[in-house]
ZAMARGU-4260 file (C-alpha; in steps of 0.2 Angstrom, whole numbers, plus 5000, padded with zeros to 4 digits):
<rodrens>
0) 5000/5000/5000 | 5006/5017/4995 | 5004/5029/5010 | 4996/5046/5009 | 5006/5060/5003
5) 5009/5079/5002 | 5016/5090/4989 | 5027/5105/4995 | 5025/5119/4982 | 5027/5138/4981
10) 5022/5152/4969 | 5040/5152/4961 | 5058/5147/4963 | 5068/5154/4977 | 5053/5154/4990
15) 5061/5140/5001 | 5053/5124/4994 | 5069/5114/4996 | 5073/5120/5013 | 5056/5116/5019
20) 5056/5099/5011 | 5073/5095/5019 | 5068/5101/5036 | 5052/5091/5036 | 5061/5075/5030
25) 5074/5078/5044 | 5061/5082/5057 | 5050/5067/5054 | 5065/5055/5052 | 5071/5061/5069
30) 5054/5058/5076 | 5055/5040/5070 | 5044/5041/5054 | 5049/5033/5038 | 5045/5046/5024
35) 5048/5043/5006 | 5054/5058/4996 | 5050/5062/4978 | 5055/5077/4967 | 5044/5084/4953
40) 5053/5087/4936 | 5071/5085/4930 | 5083/5088/4944 | 5098/5079/4951 | 5104/5090/4965
45) 5088/5092/4976 | 5085/5073/4977 | 5102/5069/4983 | 5099/5081/4998 | 5082/5072/5000
50) 5090/5055/5001 | 5102/5062/5014 | 5088/5069/5025 | 5076/5055/5023 | 5089/5040/5023
55) 5080/5034/5007 | 5083/5037/4988 | 5072/5051/4981 | 5064/5048/4964 | 5060/5060/4950
60) 5042/5061/4944 | 5038/5071/4928 | 5021/5071/4919 | 5030/5078/4903 | 5043/5065/4902
65) 5034/5050/4910 | 5017/5042/4907 | 5005/5041/4921 | 5008/5022/4923 | 5026/5024/4924
70) 5025/5037/4938 | 5012/5026/4947 | 5025/5012/4947 | 5038/5023/4954 | 5027/5027/4969
75) 5030/5009/4974 | 5046/5015/4983 | 5035/5022/4996 | 5027/5006/5001 | 5028/5002/5019
80) 5032/5020/5024 | 5022/5032/5035 | 5021/5046/5023 | 5025/5052/5005 | 5032/5069/5003
85) 5035/5076/4985 | 5044/5093/4981 | 5037/5103/4966 | 5048/5112/4954 | 5048/5131/4950
90) 5030/5137/4954 | 5016/5125/4958 | 5008/5127/4940 | 5023/5130/4930 | 5028/5118/4916
95) 5029/5116/4897 | 5017/5126/4886 | 5014/5110/4876 | 5009/5094/4885 | 5021/5079/4885
100) 5016/5061/4890 | 5001/5066/4899 | 5005/5083/4907 | 5016/5099/4907 | 5028/5093/4920
105) 5020/5104/4933 | 5019/5099/4952 | 5000/5103/4950 | 4998/5088/4938 | 5005/5076/4951
110) 4994/5084/4966 | 4978/5082/4955 | 4982/5065/4948 | 4987/5056/4965 | 4976/5066/4977
115) 4991/5074/4986 | 4986/5090/4996 | 4998/5105/4993 | 5008/5113/5007 | 5010/5131/4999
120) 5026/5139/5005 | 5025/5158/5004 | 5041/5169/5005 | 5033/5183/5015 | 5048/5195/5014
125) 5043/5212/5010 | 5024/5209/5011 | 5011/5206/5025 | 4992/5204/5021 | 4995/5203/5002
130) 5001/5185/5006 | 4983/5180/5008 | 4979/5186/4990 | 4993/5175/4984 | 4986/5160/4993
135) 4968/5163/4986 | 4974/5164/4969 | 4983/5148/4970 | 4968/5139/4978 | 4956/5145/4964
140) 4966/5143/4948 | 4964/5124/4946 | 4949/5116/4956 | 4957/5099/4956 | 4972/5104/4966
145) 4968/5105/4984 | 4978/5117/4995 | 4980/5109/5012 | 4987/5125/5020 | 5001/5137/5020
150) 5019/5138/5028 | 5025/5156/5030 | 5044/5157/5026 | 5057/5170/5030 | 5046/5179/5043
155) 5055/5194/5050 | 5048/5196/5067 | 5034/5190/5079 | 5024/5205/5074 | 5026/5202/5055
160) 5021/5183/5058 | 5005/5189/5067 | 5000/5201/5054 | 5002/5189/5039 | 4995/5174/5049
165) 4979/5183/5053 | 4976/5188/5035 | 4980/5171/5028 | 4968/5163/5041 | 4955/5175/5038
170) 4955/5170/5019 | 4951/5153/5025 | 4968/5144/5025 | 4977/5134/5039 | 4994/5141/5043
175) 5004/5125/5048 | 5019/5136/5054 | 5031/5150/5051 | 5050/5149/5048 | 5061/5164/5053
180) 5075/5170/5042 | 5090/5160/5047 | 5105/5161/5035 | 5115/5149/5046 | 5105/5135/5038
185) 5107/5141/5020 | 5113/5128/5007 | 5128/5133/4996 | 5125/5135/4977 | 5134/5135/4961
190) 5130/5137/4942 | 5119/5122/4940 | 5110/5124/4957 | 5115/5117/4974 | 5132/5111/4978
195) 5131/5092/4977 | 5126/5084/4994 | 5141/5073/4994 | 5153/5087/4993 | 5147/5095/5009
200) 5156/5088/5024 | 5144/5098/5035 | 5129/5091/5027 | 5123/5081/5041 | 5124/5095/5053
205) 5115/5107/5041 | 5101/5094/5039 | 5100/5092/5058 | 5098/5110/5060 | 5085/5112/5047
210) 5075/5098/5056 | 5076/5106/5072 | 5071/5123/5065 | 5055/5115/5057 | 5051/5104/5072
215) 5051/5120/5082 | 5041/5131/5071 | 5029/5119/5061 | 5014/5109/5068 | 5021/5092/5061
220) 5006/5082/5068 | 4993/5093/5060 | 5003/5093/5043 | 5005/5074/5043 | 4986/5072/5046
225) 4982/5083/5031 | 4991/5070/5019 | 4980/5061/5007 | 4980/5050/4992 | 4984/5033/4999
230) 4983/5020/4985 | 4987/5002/4980 | 5005/4998/4973 | 5007/4994/4955 | 5022/4986/4947
235) 5035/4998/4939 | 5037/4999/4921 | 5053/4992/4914 | 5067/5002/4905 | 5080/4993/4894
240) 5098/4993/4902 | 5113/4998/4891 | 5120/4981/4894 | 5121/4965/4905 | 5136/4972/4915
245) 5137/4991/4915 | 5153/5000/4919 | 5146/5016/4927 | 5157/5032/4930 | 5152/5038/4948
250) 5161/5052/4957 | 5160/5071/4959 | 5163/5074/4941 | 5150/5061/4935 | 5136/5060/4947
255) 5120/5065/4937 | 5111/5049/4935 | 5093/5046/4939 | 5089/5033/4953 | 5074/5026/4943
260) 5086/5022/4929 | 5098/5012/4940 | 5083/5003/4948 | 5076/4998/4932 | 5092/4992/4925
265) 5095/4982/4941 | 5077/4975/4940 | 5081/4970/4922 | 5095/4959/4928 | 5110/4971/4924
270) 5125/4972/4935 | 5132/4990/4939 | 5151/4991/4940 | 5155/5009/4947 | 5172/5017/4943
275) 5179/5034/4947 | 5188/5043/4933 | 5194/5056/4946 | 5203/5042/4955 | 5211/5037/4938
280) 5201/5021/4937 | 5197/5013/4921 | 5180/5004/4917 | 5179/4986/4923 | 5185/4975/4908
285) 5171/4962/4912 | 5158/4975/4907 | 5149/4974/4891 | 5144/4993/4890 | 5150/5009/4898
290) 5139/5024/4903 | 5146/5041/4908 | 5133/5052/4917 | 5133/5070/4917 | 5140/5080/4931
295) 5154/5093/4933 | 5169/5088/4922 | 5172/5107/4919 | 5177/5109/4937 | 5189/5094/4937
300) 5196/5096/4919 | 5214/5096/4924 | 5212/5081/4935 | 5203/5071/4921 | 5217/5077/4908
305) 5230/5070/4920 | 5221/5054/4923 | 5230/5043/4910 | 5225/5026/4917 | 5206/5030/4915
310) 5208/5038/4898 | 5219/5024/4891 | 5207/5011/4899 | 5192/5019/4892 | 5200/5020/4875
315) 5204/5001/4875 | 5186/4997/4882 | 5178/5007/4868 | 5187/4999/4854 | 5176/4983/4856
320) 5161/4989/4866 | 5148/5003/4867 | 5151/5018/4877 | 5139/5032/4880 | 5140/5049/4888
325) 5127/5061/4894 | 5131/5080/4895 | 5146/5080/4906 | 5150/5063/4901 | 5148/5068/4883
330) 5161/5082/4885 | 5173/5070/4893 | 5172/5058/4878 | 5177/5073/4867 | 5194/5079/4862
335) 5195/5095/4871 | 5187/5104/4886 | 5190/5122/4888 | 5188/5127/4907 | 5182/5144/4913
340) 5200/5151/4913 | 5201/5147/4894 | 5214/5133/4897 | 5211/5118/4885 | 5212/5101/4893
345) 5213/5085/4883 | 5199/5073/4886 | 5197/5055/4880 | 5197/5059/4862 | 5184/5046/4857
350) 5173/5059/4849 | 5179/5075/4840 | 5168/5086/4851 | 5177/5102/4858 | 5167/5111/4871
355) 5170/5127/4881 | 5165/5132/4898 | 5173/5149/4896 | 5160/5154/4883 | 5145/5151/4894
360) 5127/5150/4888 | 5113/5142/4896 | 5104/5128/4888 | 5089/5122/4898 | 5073/5113/4894
365) 5063/5097/4890 | 5069/5087/4875 | 5062/5074/4864 | 5075/5064/4855 | 5073/5053/4840
370) 5088/5042/4838 | 5096/5042/4821 | 5109/5029/4827 | 5108/5017/4842 | 5114/5021/4859
375) 5117/5007/4872 | 5100/5000/4876 | 5090/5009/4863 | 5089/5006/4844 | 5090/5019/4830
380) 5072/5026/4828 | 5068/5025/4846 | 5060/5041/4853 | 5066/5046/4871 | 5060/5060/4883
385) 5072/5069/4893 | 5080/5086/4896 | 5095/5097/4894 | 5103/5109/4907 | 5121/5115/4905
390) 5131/5131/4901 | 5144/5123/4889 | 5147/5130/4871 | 5151/5118/4857 | 5167/5124/4848
395) 5167/5109/4836 | 5157/5093/4833 | 5163/5084/4817 | 5155/5067/4820 | 5138/5061/4814
400) 5123/5067/4823 | 5116/5055/4836 | 5098/5061/4836 | 5085/5073/4830 | 5081/5083/4845
405) 5067/5095/4848 | 5061/5105/4863 | 5044/5104/4872 | 5036/5114/4858 | 5042/5104/4844
410) 5056/5116/4839 | 5073/5108/4833 | 5088/5112/4844 | 5106/5112/4838 | 5113/5100/4851
415) 5110/5084/4842 | 5124/5073/4850 | 5136/5063/4840 | 5143/5046/4837 | 5156/5036/4828
420) 5162/5018/4826 | 5180/5014/4831 | 5191/5002/4821 | 5188/4987/4833 | 5169/4989/4830
425) 5165/4998/4846 | 5152/5012/4845 | 5154/5028/4855 | 5140/5040/4857 | 5135/5055/4867
430) 5123/5070/4869 | 5119/5084/4881 | 5102/5075/4882 | 5098/5068/4899 | 5087/5052/4897
435) 5072/5051/4908 | 5061/5038/4899 | 5056/5031/4882 | 5042/5041/4874 | 5025/5033/4873
</rodrens>
């Protein structure tokens, strides 16, 4: 049985959704409850913090990239827990203009489909009674989405809280709590979002402090009682693995891989064989495929260029077996990566790709890829849904395009990925496209 759930949402990014979600997870865990976290939309960084706070892997749910049945199968991770807690992305109703598999990727899609009441986080800096108008607007826009109540964030004083609280309650909303401004528990950020959870030695202390802050200022029992949407578990849908034995790059430079993919590959019988390029480790020679996830190779380009054992081992592996790289992994498969200072670093050289982090430009959005050549686990002609999020510029891409890629509105994008076949018969491919699921 899947337990009842709540969706933590806000009017926009930057209102404190992630801070509130982490505090709730930490507080309930400290109280002895098992809470299964989920994250709406494409995101690698927030779920890693969810997992650290909850002690359980956090899974992404996306109505644009995933069918309703696939999402329902992923909810099975919550079986046996006391509560399900999902964090929305951006604002509650924000998503693609054009629907994807069954929705636009908005958190509101999930709340309505699975009956999860919304905890609306309001950043009340610089306002007072006007917060009630924001809550009223969010409650009335989409009748199928239920607002369980409000959490006031970044309250300046007791008087400020009382003013806002009285107005919001007069408008008919329950106020579950109010968090004061507290810079001591802020999480550090970099160009793609939060600094990775694994890179923060003070992570445990920060999460514990967030848990104490939330436990002190939020009515946790009342909030838990507001959860709804319990349902029967359904089997998860399969996803084809890249191989039977997969050499998987995993370290601070290559960490962006979705847990639902790894779980599906494992469920299909595949063995995962992690290795660390930053530790100068080569892929396991017993593997029959190699997968390089995205991450931050641009921050470690010098170390990767000096890691001769990993590059030589990867080249030897690739001569006879398929290798695929996503985003940062794609950049590492190329010939050159130019860092923010303009220094050119030699990468694996398995593709002719040259990328630059000095010439930064944001590439962000949903993507639909129609493969023009196979990649490990997927034949040519397959349609895949995913996303792109990076700042790298392409200086050269001489190889054949891997896919025809369009954005959420059907417009073609220039980042097609690329591929080549090596002399020994091995196939190397890569793309800035992050795979989420096959298109229906």
